[in-house]
DSSP file (Angstrom, degrees, kcal/mol; ACC not computed):
  #  RESIDUE AA STRUCTURE BP1 BP2  ACC     N-H-->O    O-->H-N    N-H-->O    O-->H-N    TCO  KAPPA ALPHA  PHI   PSI    X-CA   Y-CA   Z-CA
    1    1 A M    >         0   0    0      0, 0.0     3,-0.9     0, 0.0     0, 0.0   0.000 360.0 360.0 360.0 -28.9   88.9   90.7  124.8
    2    2 A E  T 3   +     0   0    0      1,-0.3     3,-0.2     2,-0.1     2,-0.2   0.870 360.0  40.7 -71.0 -35.2   87.6   94.1  126.0
    3    3 A H  T 3> S+     0   0    0      1,-0.2     4,-1.6     2,-0.1     3,-0.5  -0.320  72.2 141.8-107.2  46.9   86.8   93.0  129.6
    4    4 A F  H <>  +     0   0    0     -3,-0.9     4,-1.8     1,-0.2    -1,-0.2   0.910  68.8  52.5 -55.6 -49.3   89.9   90.9  130.1
    5    5 A D  H  > S+     0   0    0     -3,-0.2     4,-0.8     1,-0.2    -1,-0.2   0.823 108.2  50.8 -65.4 -31.0   90.4   91.9  133.8
    6    6 A E  H  > S+     0   0    0     -3,-0.5     4,-0.7     1,-0.2    -1,-0.2   0.872 113.6  44.3 -72.9 -36.2   86.9   91.1  134.7
    7    7 A K  H  X S+     0   0    0     -4,-1.6     4,-2.1    -3,-0.2    -2,-0.2   0.706 100.7  71.8 -79.2 -21.1   87.1   87.6  133.2
    8    8 A L  H  X S+     0   0    0     -4,-1.8     4,-2.4     1,-0.2    -1,-0.2   0.872  94.6  50.6 -62.1 -40.5   90.5   87.0  134.7
    9    9 A S  H  X S+     0   0    0     -4,-0.8     4,-0.6    -3,-0.2    -1,-0.2   0.879 111.3  49.2 -71.2 -34.1   89.2   86.6  138.3
   10   10 A D  H >< S+     0   0    0     -4,-0.7     3,-0.7     1,-0.2     4,-0.4   0.906 111.7  49.7 -64.8 -41.7   86.6   84.1  137.1
   11   11 A Y  H >< S+     0   0    0     -4,-2.1     3,-1.5     1,-0.2    -2,-0.2   0.904 107.3  54.2 -65.0 -41.6   89.3   82.1  135.2
   12   12 A L  H 3< S+     0   0    0     -4,-2.4     4,-0.3     1,-0.3    -1,-0.2   0.665  93.1  71.7 -74.5 -11.6   91.6   82.0  138.2
   13   13 A E  T << S+     0   0    0     -3,-0.7    -1,-0.3    -4,-0.6    -2,-0.2   0.719  87.4  79.2 -74.0 -17.8   88.9   80.5  140.4
   14   14 A Q  S <  S-     0   0    0     -3,-1.5     2,-0.9    -4,-0.4    -3,-0.0  -0.291 108.3 -82.6 -74.9 170.1   89.3   77.3  138.4
   15   15 A D        -     0   0    0     -2,-0.1     2,-0.8     2,-0.0    -1,-0.1  -0.728  48.7-168.5 -78.5 107.8   92.2   74.9  139.2
   16   16 A V        +     0   0    0     -2,-0.9     2,-0.4    -4,-0.3     4,-0.1  -0.876  19.7 157.0-102.7 101.9   95.1   76.5  137.3
   17   17 A V        +     0   0    0     -2,-0.8     2,-0.3     2,-0.1    -2,-0.0  -0.990  39.2  28.8-130.0 135.3   97.9   74.0  137.3
   18   18 A G  S    S-     0   0    0     -2,-0.4     2,-0.4    15,-0.1    17,-0.2  -0.866 105.0  -4.6 122.6-156.3  100.8   73.7  134.8
   19   19 A N  E     -a   35   0A   0     15,-2.2    17,-3.2    -2,-0.3     2,-0.5  -0.635  61.3-162.0 -79.6 125.7  102.5   76.4  132.7
   20   20 A V  E     -a   36   0A   0     -2,-0.4    17,-0.2    15,-0.2     3,-0.1  -0.945   6.6-172.3-114.8 125.2  101.0   79.8  133.0
   21   21 A Y  E     -a   37   0A   0     15,-2.9    17,-3.0    -2,-0.5    18,-0.5  -0.969  12.4-166.6-118.5 114.8  101.7   82.5  130.3
   22   22 A P  E    S+     0   0A   0      0, 0.0    17,-0.5     0, 0.0     2,-0.3   0.884  84.4   1.7 -68.5 -36.3  100.4   86.0  131.0
   23   23 A S  E    S+a   39   0A   0     15,-0.2     2,-0.3    -3,-0.1    17,-0.2  -0.989  72.7 175.9-150.8 145.5  101.1   86.9  127.4
   24   24 A Y  E     -a   40   0A   0     15,-1.2    17,-2.2    -2,-0.3     2,-0.4  -0.986  13.1-177.9-153.8 135.9  102.5   84.8  124.5
   25   25 A V  E     +a   41   0A   0     -2,-0.3    17,-0.2    15,-0.2    -2,-0.0  -0.982  51.4  63.9-135.6 126.7  103.2   85.2  120.8
   26   26 A G  E    S-a   42   0A   0     15,-2.2    17,-1.8    -2,-0.4    18,-0.3  -0.972  87.2 -27.0 158.4-166.9  104.5   82.3  118.8
   27   27 A P  S    S-     0   0    0      0, 0.0    14,-0.1     0, 0.0     3,-0.0  -0.337  76.7 -87.5 -68.8 160.4  103.6   78.8  117.6
   28   28 A R        -     0   0    0      1,-0.1    14,-0.0    14,-0.1     2,-0.0  -0.559  52.2-112.6 -64.1 122.7  101.2   76.8  119.7
   29   29 A P        -     0   0    0      0, 0.0     2,-0.8     0, 0.0    -1,-0.1  -0.346  20.1-148.8 -65.1 137.7  103.3   74.9  122.3
   30   30 A D        +     0   0    0     -3,-0.0     2,-0.3    -2,-0.0     3,-0.0  -0.871  45.1 130.3-107.5  99.4  103.4   71.2  121.9
   31   31 A T        -     0   0    0     -2,-0.8     4,-0.1     2,-0.1     0, 0.0  -0.988  60.8-135.4-150.4 153.2  103.7   69.9  125.5
   32   32 A D  S    S+     0   0    0     -2,-0.3    -1,-0.1     2,-0.1     3,-0.0   0.572  82.9  95.1 -85.6 -11.4  102.0   67.3  127.7
   33   33 A V  S    S-     0   0    0      1,-0.1    -2,-0.1   -15,-0.0   -15,-0.1  -0.615  91.3-102.4 -80.3 136.1  102.0   69.8  130.6
   34   34 A P        -     0   0    0      0, 0.0   -15,-2.2     0, 0.0     2,-0.4  -0.376  41.6-156.5 -57.6 135.3   98.7   71.8  131.0
   35   35 A T  E     -a   19   0A   0    -17,-0.2     2,-0.5    -4,-0.1   -15,-0.2  -0.969  11.5-166.4-121.2 131.6   99.1   75.3  129.6
   36   36 A H  E     -a   20   0A   0    -17,-3.2   -15,-2.9    -2,-0.4     2,-0.5  -0.975   3.6-169.2-120.9 126.1   97.2   78.3  130.4
   37   37 A M  E     -a   21   0A   0     -2,-0.5    14,-0.9   -17,-0.2    15,-0.8  -0.960  13.2-172.3-115.9 120.4   97.4   81.4  128.3
   38   38 A F  E    S-     0   0A   0    -17,-3.0    13,-1.3    -2,-0.5     2,-0.4   0.958  86.8  -3.0 -71.8 -51.3   95.9   84.6  129.5
   39   39 A R  E    S+aB  23  50A   0    -17,-0.5   -15,-1.2   -18,-0.5    -1,-0.4  -0.991  81.2 161.0-139.8 133.0   96.5   86.2  126.2
   40   40 A A  E     -aB  24  49A   0      9,-2.6     9,-3.0    -2,-0.4     2,-0.5  -0.996  27.6-156.3-152.1 147.1   98.2   84.5  123.3
   41   41 A Y  E     -aB  25  48A   0    -17,-2.2   -15,-2.2    -2,-0.3     2,-0.9  -0.985  16.5-152.1-123.0 115.9   98.6   84.9  119.5
   42   42 A F  E >>> -aB  26  47A   0      5,-3.1     4,-1.7    -2,-0.5     5,-1.3  -0.798   5.4-166.4 -92.1 109.6   99.5   81.6  117.7
   43   43 A L  T 345S+     0   0    0    -17,-1.8    -1,-0.2    -2,-0.9     5,-0.0   0.839  84.6  55.2 -65.0 -36.3  101.4   82.6  114.6
   44   44 A D  T 345S+     0   0    0    -18,-0.3    -1,-0.3     1,-0.2    -2,-0.0   0.748 120.1  29.1 -71.9 -22.9  101.1   79.1  113.1
   45   45 A A  T <45S-     0   0    0     -3,-0.8    13,-0.2     2,-0.2    -2,-0.2   0.482  98.1-125.9-114.9  -7.7   97.4   78.9  113.3
   46   46 A G  T  <5 +     0   0    0     -4,-1.7    11,-2.4     1,-0.2    12,-2.0   0.906  64.7 136.9  62.0  41.2   96.4   82.6  113.0
   47   47 A E  E   < -BC  42  56A   0     -5,-1.3    -5,-3.1     9,-0.2     2,-0.4  -0.945  47.1-148.8-125.9 142.8   94.4   82.3  116.3
   48   48 A F  E     -BC  41  55A   0      7,-2.7     7,-2.7    -2,-0.4     2,-0.4  -0.927  16.1-162.7-106.2 131.2   94.1   84.6  119.3
   49   49 A E  E     +BC  40  54A   0     -9,-3.0    -9,-2.6    -2,-0.4     2,-0.4  -0.949  11.4 177.7-118.3 137.9   93.5   82.9  122.7
   50   50 A I  E >  S-BC  39  53A   0      3,-2.4     3,-1.5    -2,-0.4   -11,-0.2  -0.925  73.0 -23.7-143.0 114.0   92.2   84.7  125.7
   51   51 A L  T 3  S-     0   0    0    -13,-1.3   -13,-0.2   -14,-0.9     3,-0.1   0.863 128.2 -44.3  48.9  45.5   91.6   82.7  129.0
   52   52 A G  T 3  S+     0   0    0    -15,-0.8     2,-0.5     1,-0.2    -1,-0.3   0.315 114.9 109.2  92.0  -7.3   91.1   79.4  127.2
   53   53 A K  E <   -C   50   0A   0     -3,-1.5    -3,-2.4     2,-0.0     2,-0.3  -0.897  54.5-150.2-104.7 132.8   88.9   80.6  124.4
   54   54 A R  E     -C   49   0A   0     -2,-0.5     2,-0.4    -5,-0.2    -5,-0.2  -0.780   8.7-166.9-104.2 144.2   90.3   80.7  120.8
   55   55 A Y  E     -C   48   0A   0     -7,-2.7    -7,-2.7    -2,-0.3     2,-0.6  -0.997  25.9-123.0-131.9 131.6   89.3   83.1  118.1
   56   56 A A  E     +C   47   0A   0     -2,-0.4    -9,-0.2    -9,-0.2     4,-0.2  -0.622  38.6 164.5 -72.6 111.7   90.2   82.8  114.4
   57   57 A I     >  +     0   0    0    -11,-2.4     4,-2.3    -2,-0.6     3,-0.5   0.666  55.5  82.3-102.8 -24.1   92.0   86.1  113.6
   58   58 A Q  H  > S+     0   0    0    -12,-2.0     4,-2.5     1,-0.2     5,-0.2   0.871  89.5  52.0 -56.6 -42.5   93.6   85.1  110.3
   59   59 A P  H  > S+     0   0    0      0, 0.0     4,-2.0     0, 0.0    -1,-0.2   0.880 111.4  48.1 -61.7 -34.4   90.5   85.8  108.2
   60   60 A L  H  > S+     0   0    0     -3,-0.5     4,-2.1    -4,-0.2    -2,-0.2   0.924 112.0  49.1 -68.8 -41.9   90.2   89.2  109.7
   61   61 A A  H  X S+     0   0    0     -4,-2.3     4,-2.1     2,-0.2    -1,-0.2   0.867 110.2  51.8 -62.0 -39.2   93.9   89.9  109.0
   62   62 A D  H  X S+     0   0    0     -4,-2.5     4,-1.9    -5,-0.2    -1,-0.2   0.934 110.6  47.3 -64.2 -44.6   93.5   88.7  105.4
   63   63 A E  H  X S+     0   0    0     -4,-2.0     4,-2.5     2,-0.2    -2,-0.2   0.858 109.2  53.4 -66.9 -35.9   90.5   91.1  104.9
   64   64 A I  H  X S+     0   0    0     -4,-2.1     4,-2.6     1,-0.2    -1,-0.2   0.927 109.4  50.4 -62.0 -43.6   92.4   94.0  106.4
   65   65 A G  H  X S+     0   0    0     -4,-2.1     4,-2.1     1,-0.2    -2,-0.2   0.860 109.8  50.5 -64.0 -34.9   95.3   93.3  103.9
   66   66 A L  H  X S+     0   0    0     -4,-1.9     4,-2.5     2,-0.2    -1,-0.2   0.923 112.0  46.5 -66.6 -44.8   92.8   93.2  101.0
   67   67 A I  H  X S+     0   0    0     -4,-2.5     4,-2.4     2,-0.2    -2,-0.2   0.900 110.4  53.5 -65.4 -38.3   91.3   96.5  102.0
   68   68 A Y  H  X S+     0   0    0     -4,-2.6     4,-2.2     2,-0.2    -2,-0.2   0.937 110.0  47.5 -58.0 -47.9   94.8   98.0  102.5
   69   69 A Q  H  X S+     0   0    0     -4,-2.1     4,-2.4     1,-0.2    -2,-0.2   0.921 111.1  50.9 -61.5 -44.9   95.8   96.9   99.0
   70   70 A R  H  X S+     0   0    0     -4,-2.5     4,-2.7     1,-0.2    -1,-0.2   0.896 110.2  49.4 -59.0 -41.1   92.5   98.4   97.5
   71   71 A L  H  X S+     0   0    0     -4,-2.4     4,-2.2     2,-0.2    -1,-0.2   0.871 109.4  51.4 -68.8 -35.6   93.1  101.7   99.2
   72   72 A K  H  X S+     0   0    0     -4,-2.2     4,-1.8     2,-0.2    -2,-0.2   0.923 112.5  47.3 -64.6 -41.0   96.7  101.8   97.9
   73   73 A D  H  X S+     0   0    0     -4,-2.4     4,-1.6     1,-0.2    -2,-0.2   0.909 110.1  52.8 -63.0 -41.0   95.3  101.1   94.3
   74   74 A C  H  <>S+     0   0    0     -4,-2.7     5,-2.5     1,-0.2     6,-0.8   0.905 108.5  50.5 -61.6 -41.7   92.7  103.8   94.9
   75   75 A D  H ><5S+     0   0    0     -4,-2.2     3,-0.8     1,-0.2    -1,-0.2   0.878 113.5  43.9 -65.9 -38.8   95.4  106.3   95.8
   76   76 A S  H 3<5S+     0   0    0     -4,-1.8    -1,-0.2     1,-0.2    -2,-0.2   0.694 108.1  60.6 -79.7 -18.2   97.5  105.5   92.7
   77   77 A D  T 3<5S-     0   0    0     -4,-1.6    -1,-0.2    -5,-0.2     3,-0.2   0.086 128.4 -89.1 -93.1  25.9   94.4  105.5   90.5
   78   78 A G  T < 5S-     0   0    0     -3,-0.8    -3,-0.2     1,-0.2    -2,-0.1   0.757  79.8 -55.7  76.4  24.3   93.6  109.2   91.3
   79   79 A G  S   <S+     0   0    0     -5,-2.5     2,-0.4     1,-0.2    -4,-0.2   0.719 107.0 118.3  86.6  18.7   91.4  108.6   94.3
   80   80 A R        -     0   0    0     -6,-0.8    -1,-0.2    -7,-0.2     2,-0.2  -0.969  61.6-125.4-124.1 134.1   88.9  106.2   92.6
   81   81 A F        -     0   0    0     -2,-0.4     2,-0.2    -3,-0.1   -10,-0.1  -0.549  27.7-128.6 -70.2 136.9   88.0  102.6   93.4
   82   82 A R        -     0   0    0     -2,-0.2     2,-1.1   -12,-0.2    -8,-0.1  -0.530  33.8 -95.4 -77.6 154.9   88.3  100.3   90.4
   83   83 A N    >   -     0   0    0     -2,-0.2     3,-0.7     1,-0.2    -1,-0.1  -0.632  44.2-178.4 -69.2 100.2   85.4   98.1   89.7
   84   84 A V  T 3  S+     0   0    0     -2,-1.1    -1,-0.2     1,-0.2    -2,-0.0   0.505  70.5  72.4 -86.7  -1.5   86.5   95.0   91.5
   85   85 A M  T 3         0   0    0      1,-0.2    -1,-0.2    -3,-0.0    -2,-0.1   0.664 360.0 360.0 -83.6 -19.2   83.4   93.0   90.4
   86   86 A S    <         0   0    0     -3,-0.7    -1,-0.2     0, 0.0    -2,-0.1   0.462 360.0 360.0 -97.8 360.0   84.5   92.7   86.8
């Protein structure tokens, strides 16, 4: 994801035919036409796509939510983490 611009020129050297989306957020399109996403986040699958490669983002988002909740609990418990193992 970090070197998107460098990878873009390699990606465009392929035959890119069909619908091209520079950026997209929403459900994964259901179409018979070839679709090329430069950068996309599929809300229904919790996946991020960049130049044809997909990455599962939902587990990361879930873990960030868990850390956020634990930090909120820590703040309300006087700045101490509860023992989450018991």
